[in-house]
C-alpha positions in Angstrom: 0.0 0.0 0.0 1.2 3.5 -0.9 0.3 6.7 1.0 1.2 10.3 0.1 2.5 12.1 3.2 2.9 15.9 3.6 5.2 17.0 6.5 5.2 20.6 7.6 8.8 21.9 7.3 8.3 25.6 7.9 5.5 28.0 8.9 5.2 31.7 9.3 2.5 34.2 10.1 2.2 37.5 8.2 0.3 40.7 8.8 0.1 40.1 12.5 -1.8 43.0 14.1 -2.9 44.4 10.7 -5.8 42.1 10.1 -9.4 42.1 11.4 -10.1 39.7 14.3 -10.2 36.0 13.4 -8.3 36.3 10.1 -4.7 35.3 9.5 -2.2 34.8 6.7 0.0 31.8 7.0 3.0 30.6 4.9 3.6 26.9 4.8 6.4 24.8 3.3 5.5 21.1 3.0 7.8 18.2 2.2 5.9 15.6 0.2 6.9 12.0 0.3 5.5 8.5 -0.5 5.1 6.1 2.4 5.1 2.5 1.2 3.9 -0.2 3.4 4.6 -3.9 2.6 4.9 -7.2 4.4 8.6 -6.4 5.0 7.9 -3.1 6.8 7.7 0.6 5.9 9.7 2.8 3.6 9.4 6.6 3.1 10.7 8.2 -0.2 11.1 11.9 -0.1 9.6 13.9 -3.0 9.1 17.5 -3.9 8.5 20.5 -1.6 5.5 22.7 -2.0 5.0 26.3 -0.6 1.7 28.0 0.0 0.4 31.2 1.5 -3.0 30.7 2.9 -5.7 33.1 4.2 -7.4 31.5 7.2 -10.4 32.4 9.3 -11.1 31.3 12.8 -14.9 30.6 12.7 -15.2 31.0 16.5 -16.9 28.1 18.3 -16.0 25.5 15.7 -12.9 23.4 16.2 -10.7 24.3 13.2 -9.6 27.1 11.0 -11.4 27.7 7.7 -9.4 28.2 4.5 -10.5 31.3 2.6 -7.9 31.2 -0.2 -4.7 29.3 -0.8 -1.9 30.5 -3.1 0.7 28.1 -4.4 4.2 29.6 -4.8 5.7 28.8 -8.2 2.6 28.9 -10.3 1.0 32.3 -10.6 3.3 33.8 -8.0 7.1 33.4 -8.0 7.7 34.3 -4.4 6.0 34.9 -1.0 6.4 38.7 -1.4 4.4 38.6 -4.7 1.5 36.7 -2.9 1.6 39.1 0.1 1.3 42.1 -2.2 -1.6 40.5 -4.1 -3.4 39.7 -0.8 -3.1 43.3 0.4 -4.7 44.4 -2.9 -7.3 41.7 -3.5 -8.4 41.2 0.1 -8.6 44.7 1.6 -11.7 43.7 3.4 -9.8 41.4 5.9 -7.5 44.2 7.0 -8.2 46.8 9.8 
């Protein structure tokens, strides 16, 4: 059996103190790997890394954060700073 695993390698929070209550912007770097299980045991093969900047909202009484928008670095945006600039422009409503 083969399972794809994503391990969180790095995480940062942006715009702290600049956003309306219950909103946050988080950077995540994930290491993807394949976990292969067999009769002989377990083997993990490292794959690519993926980087995202996510806009999250804390819905309050519910138990987990809600993803509002996720931006993958390397596709439309070449770096974190490009995404952050876009978020400031496109999501003005979540800022104080």
